[in-house]
Each structure stands twice: as C-alpha cells, then as structure tokens.
C-alpha positions as CSV (number, residue, x, y, z in Angstrom):
1,M,29.0,32.0,30.7
2,V,30.6,31.9,27.3
3,K,32.3,28.6,28.1
4,R,29.0,27.2,29.4
5,R,27.2,28.1,26.3
6,G,30.0,26.7,24.2
7,L,29.9,23.4,26.1
8,S,26.1,23.3,25.6
9,S,26.6,23.9,21.9
10,L,29.1,21.0,21.8
11,I,26.7,18.7,23.5
12,N,23.9,19.7,21.1
13,L,26.2,19.0,18.2
14,I,27.1,15.6,19.5
15,C,23.4,14.8,20.0
16,I,22.7,15.8,16.4
17,L,25.5,13.6,15.1
18,L,24.3,10.7,17.2
19,L,20.8,11.2,15.8
20,F,22.2,11.3,12.3
21,V,24.1,8.1,13.0
22,V,20.9,6.4,14.3
23,M,19.0,7.5,11.2
24,R,21.6,6.0,9.0
25,S,22.0,2.8,10.9
26,A,19.5,1.0,8.7
27,A,21.5,1.7,5.6
28,V,24.5,-0.2,7.0
29,S,22.8,-3.0,8.9
30,S,24.0,-5.5,6.4
31,V,27.6,-5.0,7.3
32,S,29.0,-7.4,9.9
33,L,29.2,-6.0,13.4
34,N,32.3,-8.2,13.8
35,T,34.1,-5.8,11.4
36,L,33.0,-2.8,13.5
37,F,34.3,-4.3,16.7
38,I,37.7,-5.1,15.2
39,Q,38.0,-1.6,13.9
40,I,37.1,-0.3,17.4
41,G,39.8,-2.5,18.8
42,Y,42.7,-1.3,16.7
43,S,41.5,2.3,16.8
44,I,41.6,2.2,20.6
45,I,45.2,0.8,20.5
46,M,46.2,3.5,18.0
47,A,44.6,6.3,20.1
48,T,46.0,5.2,23.4
49,S,49.5,4.6,22.0
50,L,49.5,8.0,20.3
51,N,48.3,9.5,23.6
52,L,51.5,8.1,25.3
53,A,53.6,10.3,22.9
54,C,51.2,13.3,22.8
55,G,49.4,13.5,26.1
56,Y,51.9,12.0,28.4
57,L,55.3,12.9,26.8
58,G,54.1,16.2,25.3
59,E,55.5,15.6,21.8
60,L,53.5,15.8,18.6
61,P,54.0,12.9,16.1
62,L,52.1,13.6,12.9
63,G,52.9,10.3,11.2
64,H,51.5,7.7,13.6
65,A,49.8,5.9,10.7
66,G,53.3,5.3,9.3
67,F,54.2,3.0,12.2
68,M,50.8,1.4,11.7
69,S,51.7,0.7,8.1
70,V,55.1,-0.8,9.1
71,G,53.4,-3.2,11.5
72,A,50.7,-4.0,9.0
73,Y,53.0,-4.9,6.2
74,T,55.5,-6.7,8.4
75,A,52.8,-9.0,9.9
76,A,51.1,-9.5,6.5
77,V,54.3,-10.4,4.7
78,L,55.2,-12.9,7.4
79,T,51.8,-14.7,7.4
80,T,51.5,-14.5,3.6
81,K,54.9,-15.4,2.3
82,F,57.0,-16.9,5.1
83,L,55.0,-18.5,7.9
84,P,52.7,-21.5,7.7
85,Q,49.1,-20.8,6.9
86,S,47.8,-21.2,10.5
87,A,46.1,-18.9,12.9
88,A,48.6,-20.0,15.5
89,V,51.2,-17.8,13.9
90,Y,49.0,-14.7,14.1
91,P,50.2,-13.5,17.6
92,F,53.8,-14.0,16.6
93,A,53.2,-11.9,13.4
94,L,51.6,-9.1,15.5
95,V,54.6,-8.9,17.8
96,C,57.0,-8.9,14.9
97,G,55.0,-6.0,13.4
98,G,55.2,-4.1,16.6
99,L,59.0,-4.7,16.9
100,M,59.6,-3.5,13.3
101,A,57.6,-0.4,14.0
102,A,59.6,0.2,17.2
103,L,62.8,-0.2,15.2
104,F,61.8,2.5,12.7
105,A,60.7,4.8,15.6
106,F,64.1,4.3,17.3
107,I,65.9,5.2,14.0
108,I,64.0,8.5,13.5
109,G,63.5,9.2,17.2
110,V,67.1,9.3,18.4
111,P,68.1,12.3,16.3
112,A,64.7,14.1,16.2
113,L,63.8,13.9,19.9
114,R,67.1,15.4,20.9
115,L,66.2,18.6,19.2
116,K,63.9,21.4,20.5
117,G,60.7,22.7,18.9
118,D,58.5,20.9,16.4
119,Y,61.1,18.8,14.8
120,L,59.4,15.5,15.7
121,A,56.2,16.7,14.1
122,I,58.1,17.5,10.9
123,V,60.1,14.3,10.9
124,T,57.2,12.0,11.6
125,L,55.1,13.8,9.0
126,G,57.9,13.2,6.5
127,F,58.3,9.6,7.7
128,G,54.6,8.8,7.0
129,E,55.0,9.9,3.4
130,I,58.4,8.3,2.9
131,I,57.3,4.9,4.2
132,R,54.5,4.8,1.7
133,V,57.0,5.5,-1.1
134,L,59.4,2.8,0.2
135,I,56.5,0.2,0.4
136,N,55.7,0.9,-3.3
137,T,59.3,0.9,-4.5
138,V,62.2,-0.4,-2.4
139,F,60.2,-3.1,-0.6
140,A,58.0,-3.9,-3.6
141,P,59.4,-7.5,-4.0
142,L,57.9,-8.2,-0.5
143,T,54.9,-5.9,-0.5
144,D,53.9,-6.3,-4.2
145,G,54.3,-2.5,-4.6
146,G,51.5,-0.2,-5.8
147,K,49.2,-3.0,-6.9
148,G,48.7,-4.0,-3.2
149,L,49.3,-7.1,-1.1
150,F,46.5,-9.5,-1.6
151,G,45.7,-12.9,0.0
152,I,46.4,-11.9,3.6
153,P,44.9,-14.5,5.9
154,T,41.9,-12.9,7.8
155,Y,42.9,-14.2,11.2
156,A,41.5,-11.2,13.1
157,T,38.4,-12.0,15.1
158,F,36.4,-10.1,17.6
159,T,37.6,-12.3,20.5
160,D,41.3,-12.1,19.5
161,T,41.1,-8.4,18.9
162,F,39.4,-7.8,22.2
163,I,42.1,-9.7,24.1
164,V,44.9,-7.9,22.3
165,T,43.3,-4.5,22.9
166,V,42.8,-5.2,26.6
167,L,46.4,-6.4,26.9
168,C,47.8,-3.3,25.1
169,V,45.7,-0.8,27.0
170,A,46.6,-2.5,30.3
171,A,50.3,-2.5,29.4
172,L,50.1,1.3,28.7
173,Y,48.2,1.9,31.9
174,M,50.8,0.0,33.9
175,I,53.6,2.0,32.3
176,V,52.1,5.4,33.0
177,R,51.4,4.3,36.6
178,S,55.0,3.6,37.4
179,R,58.3,5.5,37.8
180,H,58.6,5.4,34.0
181,G,55.3,7.2,33.7
182,R,56.1,9.7,36.4
183,A,59.4,10.6,34.6
184,T,57.4,10.9,31.3
185,I,54.9,13.3,32.8
186,A,57.6,15.3,34.4
187,I,59.2,15.8,31.0
188,R,56.0,17.0,29.6
189,E,55.5,19.4,32.5
190,N,59.0,20.9,32.5
191,D,61.9,19.1,30.9
192,I,64.5,21.3,32.6
193,A,63.1,20.5,36.1
194,A,62.8,16.9,35.2
195,E,66.4,16.6,34.1
196,S,67.5,18.5,37.2
197,S,65.6,15.9,39.3
198,G,67.7,13.1,37.7
199,V,65.5,12.1,34.8
200,H,67.5,11.3,31.6
201,V,65.2,13.3,29.4
202,A,66.6,12.3,26.0
203,N,66.5,8.6,26.8
204,Y,63.0,8.7,28.1
205,K,61.7,10.6,25.1
206,V,63.1,7.9,22.8
207,K,61.9,5.1,25.0
208,M,58.3,6.3,25.2
209,F,58.2,7.2,21.5
210,V,59.4,3.6,20.7
211,I,56.8,2.0,23.0
212,S,54.1,4.2,21.3
213,A,55.2,3.0,17.9
214,F,55.4,-0.7,19.0
215,F,51.7,-0.7,19.9
216,A,50.8,1.2,16.7
217,G,52.6,-1.7,14.8
218,I,50.4,-4.2,16.6
219,A,47.3,-2.3,15.7
220,G,48.6,-2.4,12.1
221,G,48.9,-6.1,12.2
222,I,45.3,-6.4,13.3
223,Y,44.2,-4.1,10.6
224,A,46.0,-6.2,7.9
225,H,44.5,-9.5,9.1
226,Q,41.0,-8.0,9.3
227,L,41.0,-6.4,5.8
228,G,42.8,-9.1,3.9
229,V,44.4,-6.7,1.5
230,L,46.9,-3.8,1.9
231,T,47.8,-0.8,-0.1
232,A,50.2,1.9,1.1
233,A,47.6,4.6,0.2
234,K,45.5,3.5,3.2
235,F,48.1,4.9,5.6
236,D,48.2,8.5,4.5
237,F,48.3,11.8,6.5
238,N,44.5,11.8,6.9
239,R,44.6,8.5,8.9
240,S,47.2,10.0,11.2
241,I,45.0,13.0,11.8
242,D,42.0,10.7,12.5
243,Y,43.9,9.2,15.4
244,L,45.2,12.6,16.6
245,V,41.6,13.8,16.7
246,M,40.7,10.9,18.8
247,V,43.4,11.8,21.3
248,V,42.4,15.5,21.4
249,F,38.7,14.6,21.6
250,G,39.1,12.2,24.5
251,G,41.7,14.1,26.4
252,M,45.5,14.4,26.0
253,G,46.9,12.6,28.9
254,S,43.9,10.3,29.5
255,L,43.9,6.7,28.3
256,T,40.2,6.5,29.4
257,G,39.5,9.4,27.1
258,S,41.3,7.7,24.2
259,I,39.3,4.5,24.8
260,F,36.0,6.5,24.7
261,A,37.0,8.6,21.7
262,G,38.4,5.6,19.8
263,T,35.1,3.8,20.3
264,A,32.8,6.8,19.6
265,L,34.6,8.2,16.5
266,T,35.1,4.7,15.0
267,V,31.4,4.1,15.2
268,V,30.8,7.4,13.5
269,Q,33.3,6.6,10.8
270,Y,31.8,3.2,10.3
271,L,28.3,4.5,9.9
272,M,29.4,7.3,7.6
273,A,31.6,5.2,5.4
274,S,29.8,6.3,2.3
275,L,30.2,10.0,3.2
276,V,33.9,10.3,3.4
277,E,34.0,14.0,2.5
278,Y,31.4,14.9,5.1
279,R,33.3,12.8,7.7
280,Q,36.4,14.9,7.2
281,L,34.4,18.1,7.5
282,A,32.7,16.8,10.6
283,Y,36.2,15.9,12.1
284,A,37.5,19.4,11.3
285,L,34.5,21.1,12.9
286,L,34.7,18.8,15.9
287,L,38.4,19.6,16.4
288,I,37.8,23.3,16.1
289,I,35.0,23.3,18.6
290,M,36.9,21.1,21.1
291,M,40.0,23.4,20.9
292,I,37.8,26.5,21.6
293,F,35.5,25.3,24.3
294,R,37.2,22.2,25.7
295,P,40.9,22.3,24.8
296,K,41.7,19.5,27.3
297,G,39.2,17.1,25.7
298,I,36.2,15.4,27.1
299,F,38.1,13.7,30.0
300,G,41.0,16.1,30.3
301,R,43.6,14.1,32.2
302,W,41.2,12.1,34.3
303,E,41.6,8.4,34.4
304,F,39.1,5.8,35.4
305,S,40.1,3.8,38.5
306,M,38.2,0.7,39.6
307,T,39.7,1.0,43.1
308,R,38.5,4.6,43.5
309,L,35.1,3.6,42.2
310,L,34.7,0.7,44.6
311,A,35.8,2.9,47.5
312,R,33.1,5.4,46.7
313,V,30.3,2.9,46.0
314,F,31.3,0.7,49.0
315,P,32.9,2.9,51.6
316,A,33.2,0.0,54.0
317,L,35.8,-1.5,51.7
318,N,38.0,1.6,52.1
319,V,39.8,0.4,55.2
320,E,43.4,-0.5,55.9
321,P,44.2,-4.1,55.4
322,K,45.0,-6.2,58.4
323,N,48.6,-6.5,57.4
324,A,49.1,-2.8,56.7
325,E,51.9,-2.4,59.2
326,A,53.7,-5.4,57.7
327,L,53.3,-3.9,54.2
328,Q,54.8,-0.6,55.4
329,N,57.9,-2.4,56.5
330,D,58.2,-4.6,53.5
331,V,59.7,-2.0,51.3
332,I,62.8,-1.3,49.1
333,L,63.8,2.3,49.9
334,P,65.5,4.3,47.2
335,D,69.2,4.1,47.3
336,T,71.1,6.6,49.4
337,P,74.4,7.5,47.7
338,Q,77.5,7.5,49.8
339,Y,79.7,10.5,49.0
340,E,83.4,10.5,49.8
341,V,84.9,13.9,50.4
342,P,88.7,13.8,49.8
343,A,90.7,15.2,52.7
344,N,91.4,19.0,52.5
345,T,89.2,19.2,49.4
346,P,86.2,21.6,49.1
347,V,82.9,19.9,48.5
348,L,82.4,22.2,45.5
349,R,84.9,24.5,43.9
350,T,84.9,26.7,40.7
351,S,88.1,27.9,39.1
352,H,88.1,30.9,36.7
353,L,84.5,30.0,35.8
354,G,82.9,32.0,33.0
355,I,80.4,31.9,30.2
356,R,79.8,33.9,27.1
357,F,76.6,34.2,25.1
358,G,77.8,35.6,21.7
359,G,79.3,38.9,22.5
360,L,77.9,39.1,26.1
361,Q,80.2,37.9,28.9
362,A,77.5,36.8,31.4
363,A,80.0,35.5,34.0
364,D,83.8,35.8,34.3
365,N,86.4,34.4,36.5
366,V,84.0,33.2,39.2
367,E,85.8,31.6,42.1
368,I,83.6,29.9,44.7
369,S,84.6,27.3,47.3
370,L,82.2,25.4,49.6
371,G,83.2,23.3,52.6
372,A,81.3,20.4,54.0
373,G,78.2,21.4,55.9
374,E,78.5,25.1,55.2
375,I,75.6,27.5,54.5
376,V,76.9,30.0,52.0
377,G,75.1,33.0,50.4
378,L,75.4,34.3,46.8
379,I,74.1,37.8,46.6
380,G,74.3,40.7,44.1
381,P,72.1,43.2,42.2
382,N,69.5,42.0,39.7
383,G,71.2,40.8,36.6
384,A,74.5,40.2,38.3
385,G,74.7,36.6,37.0
386,K,73.7,34.6,40.1
387,T,71.2,32.3,38.4
388,T,73.6,32.0,35.5
389,V,76.2,30.6,38.0
390,F,73.6,28.1,39.3
391,N,72.8,27.1,35.7
392,M,76.5,26.4,35.1
393,L,76.8,24.4,38.3
394,T,73.9,22.2,37.4
395,G,74.7,21.7,33.7
396,V,71.8,23.7,32.3
397,Y,74.5,26.0,30.8
398,Q,77.9,24.7,29.8
399,P,80.7,27.1,30.8
400,T,83.0,28.5,28.1
401,D,85.8,29.0,30.6
402,G,87.1,27.5,33.8
403,D,86.3,24.4,35.7
404,I,83.8,23.1,38.3
405,R,84.9,20.3,40.7
406,L,82.4,18.4,42.9
407,L,84.1,16.3,45.5
408,G,87.4,16.7,43.7
409,R,85.9,15.6,40.3
410,S,85.3,17.8,37.3
411,I,81.7,18.0,36.3
412,V,82.1,20.3,33.3
413,G,80.4,18.8,30.2
414,M,78.1,16.6,32.2
415,K,74.3,16.7,31.6
416,P,72.0,18.0,34.4
417,Y,70.7,14.5,35.2
418,A,74.3,13.2,35.6
419,I,75.2,16.2,37.8
420,T,72.2,15.5,40.0
421,E,73.3,11.9,40.3
422,A,76.8,13.1,41.2
423,G,75.5,15.1,44.1
424,I,74.1,18.6,43.2
425,A,70.4,19.4,43.4
426,R,68.6,22.7,43.0
427,T,65.5,24.8,43.2
428,F,64.6,27.4,40.6
429,Q,64.0,31.2,40.8
430,N,60.7,30.7,39.0
431,I,59.0,27.6,40.6
432,R,59.2,24.6,38.3
433,L,56.9,22.0,39.8
434,F,55.1,19.2,37.9
435,K,51.7,20.8,38.6
436,S,49.5,18.1,37.2
437,M,51.0,15.6,39.6
438,T,50.4,15.2,43.3
439,V,52.7,16.5,46.0
440,I,54.1,13.1,46.7
441,E,54.5,12.3,43.0
442,N,56.6,15.4,42.5
443,I,59.0,14.1,45.1
444,E,59.0,10.5,43.8
445,V,60.2,11.8,40.4
446,A,63.5,12.6,42.1
447,F,64.0,8.9,43.1
448,Q,64.0,8.0,39.4
449,T,67.6,6.8,39.2
450,R,67.6,5.2,42.6
451,M,64.6,2.8,42.0
452,H,65.7,-0.2,40.2
453,Y,62.7,-2.1,39.0
454,T,62.4,-2.6,35.3
455,L,59.8,-1.9,32.7
456,V,58.8,-5.6,32.9
457,D,58.3,-5.2,36.6
458,S,56.0,-2.3,35.9
459,L,54.0,-4.3,33.4
460,L,53.6,-7.4,35.6
461,R,53.3,-5.5,38.9
462,T,55.9,-7.8,40.5
463,K,56.8,-7.9,44.1
464,R,59.9,-5.9,43.4
465,F,57.8,-3.2,41.8
466,R,55.3,-3.0,44.8
467,R,58.1,-3.0,47.4
468,A,60.0,-0.2,45.6
469,E,56.9,1.9,45.1
470,R,56.0,1.6,48.8
471,G,59.6,2.5,49.7
472,A,59.5,5.6,47.5
473,R,56.3,6.7,49.2
474,K,57.7,6.1,52.6
475,R,60.8,8.1,51.9
476,A,58.8,10.9,50.3
477,L,56.6,11.2,53.3
478,E,59.6,11.4,55.6
479,I,61.0,14.3,53.5
480,L,57.6,16.1,53.5
481,S,57.4,15.7,57.3
482,V,60.5,18.0,57.6
483,F,58.2,20.8,56.3
484,G,55.1,19.5,58.0
485,M,53.5,18.8,54.6
486,E,52.8,15.0,54.9
487,D,49.1,15.6,55.2
488,L,49.2,17.3,51.8
489,A,50.8,14.3,50.1
490,D,47.9,13.4,47.8
491,Q,46.9,16.9,46.9
492,S,47.6,18.3,43.4
493,A,50.8,20.4,43.4
494,D,49.1,23.3,41.6
495,S,46.5,23.5,44.4
496,L,49.1,24.5,47.0
497,P,49.6,28.2,48.0
498,Y,52.7,29.9,46.7
499,G,54.7,29.4,49.9
500,M,53.9,25.7,50.0
501,Q,55.0,25.3,46.4
502,R,58.3,26.8,47.3
503,R,58.7,24.3,50.1
504,L,57.7,21.4,47.9
505,E,60.4,22.3,45.4
506,I,62.9,22.2,48.2
507,C,61.5,18.8,49.2
508,R,62.0,17.5,45.7
509,A,65.6,18.7,45.6
510,L,66.3,17.0,48.9
511,A,64.8,13.7,47.5
512,A,67.7,13.5,45.1
513,S,70.0,13.0,48.2
514,P,72.4,15.7,47.2
515,K,75.7,16.6,48.8
516,V,75.3,20.2,47.6
517,L,71.9,21.9,47.6
518,L,71.4,25.1,45.6
519,L,68.5,27.3,46.6
520,D,67.5,30.0,44.2
521,E,65.6,32.7,46.1
522,P,63.8,30.2,48.4
523,A,62.1,33.0,50.4
524,A,60.6,34.7,47.3
525,G,56.9,35.5,47.9
526,M,57.0,34.6,51.6
527,N,55.9,36.8,54.4
528,P,58.2,37.6,57.4
529,T,56.8,34.8,59.5
530,E,57.3,32.2,56.7
531,T,60.8,33.6,56.1
532,H,61.7,33.1,59.7
533,E,60.4,29.6,59.6
534,L,62.4,29.0,56.4
535,M,65.6,30.1,58.2
536,E,65.1,27.5,60.8
537,T,64.2,24.8,58.3
538,I,67.3,25.5,56.3
539,R,69.4,24.8,59.4
540,V,67.4,21.6,60.1
541,I,68.0,20.5,56.5
542,R,71.8,21.1,56.8
543,D,72.0,19.2,60.0
544,R,69.6,16.4,59.2
545,F,70.6,15.7,55.6
546,G,74.3,16.6,55.9
547,V,74.2,18.9,52.9
548,T,76.2,21.9,52.0
549,I,73.9,24.8,51.0
550,L,74.5,27.6,48.5
551,L,71.6,30.0,48.3
552,I,70.7,33.1,46.3
553,E,68.5,35.5,48.1
554,H,67.5,39.1,48.1
555,D,66.2,39.2,51.6
556,M,69.2,40.4,53.6
557,K,67.7,39.5,56.9
558,L,67.7,35.9,55.9
559,V,71.1,36.0,54.2
560,M,72.9,37.8,57.1
561,G,71.0,35.7,59.7
562,I,71.8,32.2,58.4
563,C,74.8,32.3,56.1
564,E,78.3,31.6,57.5
565,R,80.0,33.1,54.4
566,I,78.8,35.2,51.5
567,Y,79.9,35.8,48.0
568,V,78.9,39.0,46.2
569,L,78.5,39.1,42.4
570,N,78.4,42.2,40.3
571,Y,78.4,42.2,36.5
572,G,79.2,38.4,36.5
573,S,82.3,38.6,38.7
574,V,82.9,38.0,42.4
575,I,83.7,41.4,44.0
576,A,83.7,40.3,47.6
577,E,83.8,37.2,49.8
578,G,83.6,36.9,53.6
579,T,81.5,36.6,56.7
580,P,78.3,38.5,57.0
581,E,80.1,41.1,59.2
582,Q,82.8,41.6,56.6
583,I,80.3,41.9,53.7
584,R,78.2,44.3,55.8
585,S,81.1,46.7,56.1
586,N,82.7,46.2,52.7
587,P,82.8,49.5,50.8
588,E,82.7,47.9,47.3
589,V,79.6,45.9,48.3
590,I,77.9,49.0,49.8
591,T,78.6,50.9,46.6
592,A,77.7,48.2,44.1
593,Y,74.8,46.4,45.9
594,L,73.4,48.2,48.9
595,G,74.0,51.8,47.7
596,K,76.2,54.6,49.0
597,N,73.5,56.1,51.3
598,N,72.3,52.9,52.8
599,P,72.6,52.9,56.7
600,V,74.7,49.8,56.7
601,N,75.6,49.9,60.4
602,D,72.1,49.4,61.6
603,G,70.0,48.3,58.7
604,V,71.8,46.0,56.3
605,G,69.9,43.1,57.6
606,G,66.6,44.8,56.5
607,A,67.8,45.8,53.0
608,T,66.2,44.1,50.1
609,C,66.8,44.2,46.4
C-alpha cells in the first residue's frame, strides 16, 4: 500500500511538473525548436552511453561530462583551427572527439577498474575536475584557455543529430544484445561467477568503459557545433549529475528508459532555462522520490522490442519461418576444447597445497589426486576448509604454499577465467546465477571465449554473428536437456525454484566444457527424491561429458552412494583418503567428522552435517 501511494504521489508530481512546463511554454516560444531537438539528441547519447557503464556494467562513473568535454574540445579545435571550413568534415570531427574521449577513458580505466569498491567513482570525479583545469592551462594554446573557444562552426542540425543519435543508440543496443553484452551483465550480476564462467572481467570492464566514453565524446562534438562557443566551466560536476539522474530516472539497465528520460528531462531543462536554481532543486527531489518509491527507475531493465510488439499485435506473424530447419543447421557451434591427458598423469593434482590469511592457516599440506573420469568426494566438518580448497583450485584464492597441476601443467597464479579455459569449472556453495538473465543466457555466458565473432560483427549483425548465436543457443539447449530443463530456456533465472537454480548452475559449469567439474554442495536444499535424481544425473554427466568430478557434500547418502574415492578434511588438512567403505570405518574420520557415538556400521550413509 505504501509503495502504491508513493507511486501515485510520483505520478502526481510529474503531472504538476508537466503542467508547470505547459504554463511556461509561452515564455520560451521564441527560442528555436531546432535547438531543443539537438539538445535532446546529445542528451540521449549521453544518457544511454552512461547507462552502459552504470546500468549494464554496474560501475559508477561520476565524471561522464569530462569525456563529453574532451570530445567537444577535440572536435571543435579540429574544425576551427585545423580542418577546412566545410560541413563535410563534421562527421570526421565527431569520430575524432569520440576516439580522444575513449583514449582518456582507457588511461584512467585500466588502473581504476582493476580495483574493488568505489574507486572508479572517485577517479572519474577527479578526472572531471582535472580535465577542466587542463583545458584552461596546459591545452590553452589550442582551447584558448579560460576565455573560451569562439568561432566554432555551427554544423549541428536537427537532421544530422537525429541520424547520429539513432546510429549511436542502435550501436549500443547491438552491443548489449550480443555475447559482449551478456558478459557485461554477468559482471554486474556477480563478477566472481562471471570470471569463473570464462569472462575476462578486467578486460570487459575497461572495454565497456571505453565504449561508453567514446559515445560521450561524440555527444560532446554535437554540443560544441550546436553552441558555437565552449568554456570548460560548462562541463562541471552538475552536468555529470544531470546525466546520472536521467539514467536513474529511466532505469539503470534500460536503454529505452534512458531515451525516455533523456527526452523528458531535457525538455524540462529547456523550458526551465531561466530557473536554474529551481531546476537543480527539482532534480534533487525527483532523484530522492525515485530512489524511495521506484529505485529501478520508470522502465527498470525493460527494453522495447519491435519484434515482440509485432508478435503481440499481429499474432499471425509469430510463426516459424519456412526455412527454420535450415537455419537450425546453419550454425557455428562454440568450440569444444580437446584436452590431452599425459600418460600416467592425474587429471588434477595438488602438492603441499596451503593458504594463509594473515595469522590463520586456512589450509595446509593438502594432497589431492584425481584420475580421468573419477567421481571423488571432499567431505569434512563445517569450517574444515573445503570451499577454500575449491577457491584455490579455481584461482579465486591464490595459494601461499604448494602447487596445483591440471593435465600436468601448473595453474598456480592463473586468473579464474584462464583456469576455466584450461579445463576447470565449478558451482558455488551459495548459488551465483545471473538472475536478471534468462536460463539460456546464463549458459551462453559460459561460451564467451569459444564464440569468435567480433564487436564489429555484433554492430553489423553479420552472418558470422547470427550463425554463432544460433550455435550457442543450440548447444545450450542440448545441455539443458540433460536436466530436462529445455522448456524453461526463456524464463528468467530468478523465477526458478531453488532446486532448478542448483541444476542451472551445474548446466552453466558444463557449458564451459571442463575436464574437471567441481560441485560445491550440489544437493543443498533438495528433497530426498531430488537428491536421488541428482545422483543419477551426476553419473550421466560423467559418462556423457567425459569429466572428472570432485564434489563437496554434507549428504552422506549421496557421497557414499556415488563417489569412488573420498578425501576427508579437518582443520584445513587431509586426514583420510580412500573408498567409501574405508572412510566409513576410519576411526579418525568417525572421531573428527561423524562423532564417536555415531552408528557407523548401519547408518553412515544417513549421516548429515
């Protein structure tokens, strides 16, 4: 009820603002609408490009106007002092402005985006202020410093701006609807799971940040050639906040929302040009109200789709094309890596493996060896260090002692995405799905490094792009069919029941085509029937995908019923190793794990911890 009243209040406030705008329209009727349309154009580009970094990547740049200023001054200096006075050079100047902004983004993004926390917000905030100082001092011979750059050709027209805006928004839409966009959203949802699925998180953060800045630079070029004069003071912190408000208002993660908000709020700005102080107050109130009652923005993460609209309006069009079967066969399947297991060499082996966190020795002298095609259990009391071992095997933690060899090759020091490529995939103790994505998109993320179309293919929707995307979907459906989940492919991952989410996480791990699959408590939250089905499924996975499986599990029925060998951890060290029968009768295991009074002879399989 409170949310409904809050939404009603928000709608009333918007209506009041619109009424105020209409009442003031007569006062600004003498100003050219051409100016308004151009402002809407570059505002949309700024909002959608910032949304790529904020809504899709999940970062928080607070100096987006700084990249706009770089693009504006680059384009303006070129057309004013270096290029012929001709409108034909205008597109070239816009691209140069975008490239220069992208260069600055790369320089500050490489160090800042590799850090955790709010470093990017701090760095970009500082950049926005520093660039204004540089424009007025270091670059003054080109920018004419504090007095401003005058005489900029006013090449920007409504038609040109409309075309550029459509191209920029279309490019952003194509990017986010590709493997690059899936990887970006996966990083936003859970960067650890994304990297463990094969996504190079650091590289993608920099790439999307640079692309975002590139389009901001283009918007700056339009701004310069519409205004005809530039001063660094125009690109202050308040301008960055204006565009951030547009993103929040429309919906973080919705380009449609940014288009709507960029248009609506620019009109309000335009009509309230003489009331700057009230505009800032209105923005602040609007932002507060949105964060309280509609934190996801007007559109949330919803995107407009012409295909979806036509399918609803004209259901008869929603039929399979005549050549659907041919299209299904015209695919490029994700690469399937070929692993070579050296003779007499374990698939995975650890030697004297250990890790220390300050003064705490979390794991010490862990010796594990897995043969090809084995199903091996890793058990122990809570806090014994089982998940810590998994984190070392997958690169989430770097061991302080010992070695890890996969197929005879040391993987110590490798990043999680590289270890995934090398042949290890995992699930997590606490489910780490990309919940805003569909079931099939969760799996397609794991094909990231094995789909080879480029960013240009994404933008142009080339044949290679279409064939690779169809191939990824086909392979993902095949994996889902192992669990009987192919009918759920297009459902949102967060709409699945808990047990199905567990299965989906295993499907995503299998999509990485691993040689070793690490399952961290796969039966957690499942009822006995589901657990029994999982046991059979694990055997099917081993046989069908040819993987070696190491699993952590507290359900002793599952462990004793499916594992061929078992390792027991206690206080970070291996205290026993052997077959289920040997582990069942091991006195040290009974003491440390099952308890002295446990009826091991007839009930070990039913023990849980």
